[in-house]
N, C-alpha and C positions, 0 to 999 in steps of 0.2 A: 549542535550549535547554535545553527543558523534557522531551522524553522521553529526554536522556542522564541526566538528575537524577530521573524516577521511579521506577525501578528501587531505585535506594539509599532513595527516600525511603520506598518500602513496604517493604523489608528494615530498615528503621531503625524503622519504629511498629510492625511486628508480627514482629521480630524473627526472621523467617523468609523464604526466598525462594521458598518451594513457592508464596505467593500470587500472585507477582509476573507471571503467565500472564493472571491476570484483567485485568490493565491492557487487553490487546487484545481480551480476549471483555467487557469492557464497551462498549468503542470501540466492537466490532463490533454491539451489541445495536442502537442506534440506527440505527447504521450498514447494516446490514440490512433495516431495518423500512422505511428509509424511500426506498432506491433505489428500486422501480417506481415508486411513489406521484408521487415527484419528477421523475423523468425521464416519466412521463406529462400531471404537469402543465406543464410545462418544453416538452414539443412544441406543446400547447397554446396557452400563455400567453408564450412566450420563456423567455430565460434569465437577463435580467439580474437581476429581483428575486430568485432563488434563489441566486446568486451573491451579491450583494449582503448576503441575510439570513445565509449562510453565514458568510460573514466575520466578521460584527456578532456571534454566536454562537460564533463561536469567540473572541473580544475578552472575552465575556461570562463564559467560561470561563475563561481566563487570570485573572481577577478573583476565581473561585472556587477555584482553585488557590491563589491567595495567601494566601486566608482559610482554608483545610485545616488541619486540627491533628488529624485521624483519616485511616486509610486507606480508610473509608468514603465519607468525603468525597472524595476523591481518583478515588473509582472511579467517584462518581457525575458528579464532573468529567467523565471519559471520556467517559460514556455524551452528556453534551451535547457535550464535542468530536466527540463520531461524529457527532450531528445535523447539528454545524457543516459538517464535512469531507465530507460527505456528496455536496453538489452542486460542491462545489469540484473535489473530484476527477474526479467524472462528466461534469458538464456542460461546462466547459469542452474538452476534446475531442470532444466530439460539437457543441460550435459550430464550432473550427476545421476538422473534417471537412466541413459544409457550405462552409464560407467559400474551402476549400481542395481540392477534392476531387480534384484530379490529383496532390496531392503531400499527401496526409494522411498517410503515413507519418512523412514529413519532419516537418511541423509538429506534431503531436502529441507528435513526438520531442522538439522543440525546447519545447515545452512543460513535458514533463514534466520534462527536464532542467533547466529553469527552477525547478522546485518541488525538486529533487534540489539544486541548488545551494546554495538555501537551508540547506535540511537539513543540508547538508555544512558549511556555514561555519557554523552554530548552535552544535554541541557543541565547536568549535575558538574562538570566541566566549563561549562558556560555560564555558571553561576559564580563560579573561583574566576576565572581569567576574566569577566567583567569587571570585576574591580581594580585590572592591573590594565587591561586593555579598553577603547571604545566599541562600538558594537563591530566598524566596518574591519579593524584588524580582526577579529574575530574570522570575518568573510575570507581575508588571506591565509587563515590557518584552514580553514575549506578547501581553500585551491590547491593548498601545498599537500593535502593528504590524498585529494583524489588525483594527483600526479604521482604522490607515490604507489596509489592503488593501479596505476594506468601501469606503469615500471613492473610492480609485481606479475601482473597480469601477463604480459607480455613478455619477461623468460619463464613463466611457472605453469601455463596454459597448456594442456596437451588438445592439440585440436583434433578432439576425438571421430566428432560425425564426417570430419573429411576423410581420415585414413581409417576409419573399420565400417561405415555404412557404405556399403554399396549402391544400393536402389536408391535413387533422390526422387521424391515427389513432391508436389507442392499443393499449395491452400489457398486458393483466393476467396473470397468472399461468396461465388456460388456455391464450395465447397463447405462454408461455415455454414450456410442455410442448410445445407444438406445434414450437417451435422445436428442441426438445432430441431430438424425432425424428428427427432429419437427423443420423447417425452421427458425422459429420466435427464438427457444432456440437458435438454431445454431449462427444465427447473434449477438444475445445477449453475446454468448461465445467468439466469434470472437473481440467484442468491449470490450471484458474484460481481453483479451490479448492482446489488445491494451493501455488501462488503463495500465494494470502492466508495462508495457514496457516505458509509457510516466511517473508513478510512481520512475520507475529505472531512467530515464533520469534527472529527477527534483531532485534526490537524490544524482548524481553520475557525468554525463555527462555534464550536465548545470553548476554547481559547477566550475568544472575542466575548463570550458570554460569561465566563468566570470574572473576566478583567471588568466588564461595562458593568453587570449586575449583581454579580457578587462581591466586588470589589477586590479579589485577589492581587498580588503585585505578583512582579514580574518573578520572583522570588516561587512563589507559588506556581507559576507556571511553568517553569523550569523542573518544580517537583512532580507536578502533572503528566509533560511530558515524559518525564523517564518513568513512572510509575503504569505509564502508557505501554513504552516499549518494553517495560520489565514483565508485564505481564504476557505479551505477544510473545516474547522471547522461551518464555516458560511454558506457555503452550504449545509453541513447534518442538520443544524437547519429550513434551510429557506425550502429544496428539500423533507424532509419528510412528513409534514403534507399536503404540496399542492401537491405531488405524490398520497398519500391516497385519496386525493378527484377527481384531473384530469385525473389519470391516468400516466403509469411509463414511457410510448412509448415517449411521447413529451419531458420529461426531459432527457431522455439519448440520443436524438437526439441535443437538443440543448448544453447538456452538451459537447460532443465530437467537436459540431462546434465550441464553444469558445475555446477549447484547441486546436485545430487544427490553427485556425487565430492566436494566442497570437505563437505559437509556429514556425509560418511560418514565423511573421515579425520582433522577437524579435530582432536575431542577425545583424541586420541593425540598431539598435538603438542603444541609450548613453542614460547617465543618466538625469533625473527622467525616460523617458518613458519605459526604459526596466524592471523596476522595476513594473510598473504601469500594462504593458501586460502579462508578467509574473504570475502576481498575478490572471489578468484575464482567463488567461491559467489555473491557479491552481485553480480556481473558478469552471472552465466547469469539469476539473475531479473531483473533489469533487463531484458536480451534478449528472455527469453520474454514478458513485460509488455507490451512496445511492440509486438510483431509478434501476440501475440493480442489485443491490442485493436482493434490497423487490420484482423487478420482479421475480427473482429464485425462491425465499421463498414462492413464491405464485401458483407455480407449480407441490409443493409435498405434501404429508400428514405429518402430526406433527412427526412421526414415521422416518422420513429422512431429519430435517432441519439439522441435526448433516452434516448431509453427503451431501446436496447439497451446504451447505457452505463451506464445504470442496473442494466439486468440484469449485464453485466460486475461491476459491485463489489456487487451481491448474492450472486453466488456467489464473487467474492471475498473477500467479508465471512463468509459461511459457514464459509471456512477460517481466515480468520482467529480468530472467534471459537472455533472447537472446538481448533484447531491446537497453540496452544499449551496451552490445558487438558490435553489427550490426552497430550501430550509433556513436561508438567511434572509429571501423574501416574505416567507410565512410569517419571521422574526419578527417582521417591521408592523405586521399585525397587531392590535390590544394582545397583551398577553404575549411575550418574548416564547413563553413553553412553547405554543403551539407548534411548531416546527419540530419538536423533537416527538411531541406526541403522534403525529402525524406519520413521521417516519417509526417510533416504536409499533404502531398498527401493522405499517407496511411490511417489516420483519415477521410481526406475528404471523401473519395470512401466509407469507414464504414458510416460515414452520407449520400449518396449517397444509397446506397443500404438500410438502415435501413428503410430511407424516402419511398422509394418506395415502401420494403416490407408492412408495416403497412399503407400507405395510401390503398394499395391495397386489405388490410384484413378489414379494415374497409368499 
């Protein structure tokens, strides 16, 4: 509900869509900085406290959005929101991979699909409630449901890592560089960075493009977000069990290929084709998301599950930060589509490298 509103709020407050990409970048600042520290601490202390604190901070962010009357306050709220969501996105898959080691792709897929089902319902619900509430009241609702999430987590999450993992290890940035020395892992981390950029572009630059260039109404933007999250939800449910059986590599390659194709051709289309193509691109991002996360979780012991998930979202956050800024700047050049074309080519290059590498290794 909130993310569907924020691009329009920034455009209304600043009179321009050129700064909308900073919604993703502001979020990524805290998200990047906290990933590895939270991962290390959760491997030593367990997951419960960090998950609870994340939801609680998101609740406080909702209050900040409610009282915001400037773009700078909204960007500040996104920084706090990034800090709150860092443990929610990264630590729960790590916890599940420990509890269900033989079906980690399936259970991580169910978890990610659960998140995106909520994200799917949000924009649709926002279209309905905006006829009754103002935009600011929606942010109060966000604060309330995040508080409920914190309470549920506090009373229901088993602190698995603290009670069941005897050996403690930590991963610092030196260890991450060592991890990157493996070619397969490095290529996957590069793909994760591109995936983060794509996710940020879908949340900020594409909605601004649809509003400013294609003339989409706020209702259509709500539908766009819902289709985006529906596609990612379905991809999680489908990809998880299949990648458990068939391997992660083929799904990582196919996912990025679909995303590259969709992002390269959608700017020249009109409705309804533009919605169909963007939905297929979203499906591709979701396929890569699940398969790459499971791939990284398989290369470390249980004592580093929290840290490797933090590493995943560290690289995701780097792309989420820089991607929308770069593509937004390219969009200021004559012909707004240049940013999308450049990004599509970058994804294609990653697909080619990944295909060549895994074919050689097999």
